[in-house]
N, C-alpha and C positions, 0 to 999 in steps of 0.2 A: 136756605132762604137768607141767612145772614150775609152770604157772599153777594147775592143779588141786590140786597138793600145797600150794602156798602158800595156796590158798583154804581148805583144810581145817585147816592148821596155825595160821593167824593168830588164830582165836578162842582156841586153847589158850594162846597166849602172852598174850593180853589177859586171859584168865581168871586167870592166875597173879597178876595184880596185885590181886585181891580178897582182901586179907589182913586185913580189918578184923574178921574173926571172925563177921560176920553172913552170912545166906544171901542170895545174889544170884541172881535168876532172869533169865536172858537171854530177851528177847522179840523174836524176829526177825519183822519185819513187811514187808508190801509197801511200795514207795516211795510210791505214791499213798495219801494219808491219813496219812503218817508223822507229821505234826505232831499230829494228833488222837490217834494211838496213843501218842505220847510223853507227851501230856497225861494220857491214861488210865493209863499206867504210873506217872506221878507221883502220881496220885490213889490208886492201889491201894497204892503204897509207903506213903503217909501212912496209909491205912486199916489197914495191917497192924500198926500200933503198934510198929514197929521190929523185928518178927520176921523180915521179909525186905524186900528191895529189888527192884523190877522195873526192869530196864534195857532200854529199847527200842533195837533195832539195825535199821537199814534194809537190806533186800535190794535187789537190782538192780531197775531199772525194768521190764524185760521179764518177763512171767509165766513164760516158758520158762526164763529165767536164774534167776528166783527158785526155781523147782522144782529146777533142776539144782544150785544151791548148797546147798539144804536136803538134797537126796539125797546129795550128796558128804559133807556133814557127818555125816549119819546113817550112811552106809556106812562112814565113817572112825571111827565111835564117838566123836564129839566130845562130851565130857562137859560142855562149856559151853553146849550147846544144850538149853534147857528148854521154852520156849513158842514156837509158830510159827503165823503166819497161813497157813492152807491154802486155796488156791483151791478152790471147791466141787467141781471136777472131780477133785481129787486124792485124795479120801477113800478110794475103793476101792483104789487103788494103794498108798497109805501104810499102810492097814490090812492089806492082804494081805502086804505086806513086813515087817510087824511094827514099823514105824517110828513109828506113832501109837498111843499107849496107849488102851485102851477107857475110855470115860467111866465113873466110879464109879456104882454103882447108885442111890445116893441123889440124885446130881445128875441122872442120866438121868431119874429119876422126876419131878423138878421140871420138867425141860424138856418132858416129855410131858403136862403137865397142862393144855395149851391156851394157856399164856401165850406160847409161841413159835409163830409162823406155821408151818403144816404144810409148805409148800414148802421154805423154808430148812432146816427140821429134817430133811427127807428127804435133803438134800445132805450131811448129816453122818453118814449111816447106811450101813453095809455089812453085808449078811447079818443084818439085823434087830438090829444092835447099833450104838450110837453110838460114834464114834471122835473126835469133836470137838464143840465148842459153837458154834452160829451166832453170828457177830459182827455181820454186816450182810448185806444182800442187794443186788441190783441188777436192774433190769428195764428194758426198752425201751418207749418210747411212740412214737406218731406225733407229731412236732412239725411244725407247718405254718404257713403264712402265710394268715390269713383273708382278707386283701385280694387274694389270688391264687386263691381257691377260688370255685366257683360258689355264689352266695348266701352266701358266707362260711363254708360248712360243709365239714368235712373228709370225705374218703372213708371209707366203712365197710368196704370190701373192697379187696383188691389189684387186682381188675379195675377198680373205680372209680378207684383211684389212677392206674392206667396210662391210663385214658380221660382223666382230668383233665390229666395230663402231656402227652398227645398233643394235646389241644385248646389248651393253653397254648403248646406249641411252634408250632402253626399260627398262633397270634395274636401270636407274637413275645414272649411273656411267659416268666418263669422256669418251666422245665419239668423240671429234673432232680429225681429222687427220690434223696435221699442214703441210701446203704446202706453196708454193710461187706462188700466183695467181693474184697479182695486175698487172697493165699494166707497166711492166718493164722487165729487162733482166732475172730475176728469173723465170718468166712465160715461157719465151723462153726456158730456161734450162729444166724445167719440161716437156714441150711439146716435146722437142727434145729427151729427155731420153725415154719417152714413145714411141715415134715414132720409134726410132732406135731399141728399145727392141721388137717392134712389127714387125720389118723387113722392115721398111720404111726409107725414108730420105727426106729432103727438096729440095736439089739440087744434081745434079750428080757431078762426080769428076772434071768436067770442071768448076764448080762454076757458071754455067749459066743455064743448063738444069733443068727445074722444074720437080721434081719426086714425088710430092705428089699424083698425079692422073694419071700418064702416063701409068700405067699398072694396071690390076685388083688387083694384089697382093699389089702394093703400095697404091692403093685406100683403100683396106681393112685395111692396117696398119694404115693409117691416120684416118680412121673411128674408129679403136680400141683405138687409143690414145685419140681422142676427147671424146669417150664414157667414158673412165676412168675419165677424167677431169670433165665431166658433173656429173658423179655419185658421185664423192667425194664432189663436190660443192652442191649437193642436198640430200646427205644421211641424215638419221635421226641423229640429234645431231650435224650437221655440224657447222663449224664456221660461225656465221651470218655475219661476216665482211670479208668473204673469198676473196671477190673481191679486198680487200685492203691488203691482207696478203703478208708478205715477210719473210725473214729469222728471223728477230727479233721478229715478232709477232708469228711465229711458235714456237720459243724458249719460249717466254713468255706464250703462251697458255699451254704448257706442264708444265712449272715451276709453273704456277698459279693454276694448277689442273684441267684445262678445257679439255685438250687433253690427249688421251691415247697413242698417237704416233705422230711422226713428221718425215718428210724427211728433213735433214739438214746437215750442214757441221760439222767437228770435233770440231769447236769452242764451241759447246753447252756443251761439257763435262766440260771444265774448268769453264764455266759460271755457270753450275749447282753446282759445288763444291763451288765456291766463294759465290754464293747467299744462298746456304744451310748453309754455315758456318756463314752467317750473320743473319740467322733465317728468310729468306724471301721465303722459299719454304715450303708450308704447309704440305706436306707429307714427308719431309726429313729435320730434324733438326740436323745439325752437330755442333751446339754450344757445346763446351767442349769435343767433340770427338777427341781423339789423332790423329795426322796426319797419323800415320801408320795404323789406323783402318778406315779411311774415305772411301777409295776405296771399301772396303767390304760392308760398309753401303750403299754406293751409288748403288752398283751392285744389291741390293735387289729391288730397285725401279726405276732404270734408267740404261738401257743397250742399246747396239747397235747390229744391225743385217744387213745383206745385204739388199740393196734397193729392194723393192718388185718386183717380176717378172711380166711381162705382159703375157707371155705364160708360163704355168706351166712347171716346169722342165728345163726352160732355164734361165740362169742368166740375170739379167737386164744389159743393156749397158748404164751405167750412164755417163752423159755428164760431162766431166772434165773441171775444170777451172784452175786458176793459172796465173802466170806471167812468161814471158821470158824476157831476157835482150837483147836489140838491140843497135847497134851503129848507131847514127844519121848521115845522109849524111852531116850534117853541121859541124861535128867534124874536127878540124885541127890537130888532133893527133891520127890518126887511129891505128897505131901499138900499142901505149900505151893503147888505148881504148880497143882493143881486149884482151890485156894482163890483164887489169883490169877486164874485163868480166869473164875471166877464173878464176880469183881469187874470185870474188864476188859470183860465183856459185860453189865454191869448197866444199869439204865435211864438213869442220868446219862451214862455214857459212850456209849451208843447214841444218845442225844439229841444229844450234842455231835458225834458222827461225822456225823449226818444234817444238822444245821443248819449246821455249819461245814465239813464235808467233802463234803456232797451225797449220801452213800450212804444208801439206805433202811434203817431199823432193822428188826429181826425180832421185836420185842416188840409183840404185838397191841394192848396198852393205849395205847401211844404214839399210835396212829392215831385214838384216841378223845379225845385231849387237845386242847381248843380252842387252847391256846397253841402246841402243836406244829403243828397244822393251819395256823395263821397264819404260823409261821416256815418251813413247808415246803409251799409252795403246790401242788405236784404230788402231794400225799399221796393224794388220792382215786384218781387214775388209777394211781399206783404200787401202792396196796393192791389194787385190782381186778386188776391184772396179776399180782401175786404170788400172789393166791388162785387164779387159774386157770392157774398157770404150768406149764411143762414143765421137766424137768431134762435136762441133757446125758446121753448114754449112760453109765450106771453100769457101769463095767468097769475092772479093773486095767490093761487095755490101752488105756484112753481116749486117752492121749497119742499112741499109734501110730494109732489110729482117726482122730483129728483131723488129724494130719499127712497121712495118705494120702488122706483125703477132700478136704481143702482143696486138695491138689495136683491132684486130678481135677476139681474144680469151678472151677478158675481156668485161663484167663480165662472169666468167666461167659457171654460172648457166644458162645462156641464149644460150649456145652452142647447135647447131643442128648437132649431130655427122655425119649425112648422108648429109644433105643439105649444110653444110659449107665447104665441101672438095673442091669443085670447086671455091668457094669464096676465100679460102686460097691460092689455086694455082694461081688465078688471082693476088692476092696481091704480091706473090713472083715474078711473072712475071713482075709486075710493078716495084718492087724493083730492080730486075736484070737489067731491061732496063734503070733504072735511073743511073746506073753505080756508085752507092754508094753515100755517103753524104760527100765526101771530100770537105772541105771548099775551 
């Protein structure tokens, strides 16, 4: 308990040092992208004309630790907490707890005028009201090696992906399919994407009704999602440590030459370029290759395609991630806080977050900008994925749902696609009845 107390009290001490007479807005952000968020904070400080200063402060690396620290500060009524990046799955919980203030009507109207992509905007909403402003999004694509695909073409469906992996394994070629399957949020994302793509869902629109097995169609969708996870985990040539796989291990598996394909976020492209330039990718050496020729060299052995479909001919509904910015109930400067939020999420800062941080923007017009398209090569696939996206279960109990489901789904090779459906439904019922894990 001493650590928790220190966690809550430390910003209070820091806040007492702000005796310049000006308004200071603390902006607590995720660790990933902290450099871009700090730059945005500086930009918005300058734009305020001296009326307020935005100070960026970095939360822990882990999403769970980020949420816990914010929750403790809010529960402790920490008056130095003004602005906060909220993972897209926290909206319902923070809104229901009264921790995130509702977006003012004038700003909400602007956000709903079509300028913000619908999927990211939906993640900031609870009970038909906005509680945050979308900052960025994130979505997975299929990243593959054209040189290890039949005729250089990627699979369109999961069935095709597994068939290619099986054939590659028989031929002694890279055969792993990189996924996120250890007991953590990445496994929840994979399961939710497969489930939504199959026509199912975890809970209903009320955030409480369990829909994994409430109708024959929903049960069939759940079985289909579980079947795909099981098949990937047991296919010939599969990753032997798949039960511990995450985004980093999926990226490494392909870069090291063990995987023929992976489902992952856009960050893998700059990673491939950087590591290949350092001579660390066995099938792609960019040492000495001029910068203007590197993209063409990469495209021969590393490319992106839409996330594989569950049902042939139907685009996958990929679960989107990303962050929204909320104003904490503890702020003493609400008008200035919302003004700062509008600035932090403006076109300039979203562009910088995307080009330098890799995270997709949520402003629709950026995707129409030729300069942005050139600077963000995966824009087309990212936009298509976001437009047909699924969101994670919207419920105040989401954290409990995710923890209990990922516990049941790991290790993936032990899944019983038919027998586990009711077990998963019982787990979600337990999570919903727990009313979440708010400290």
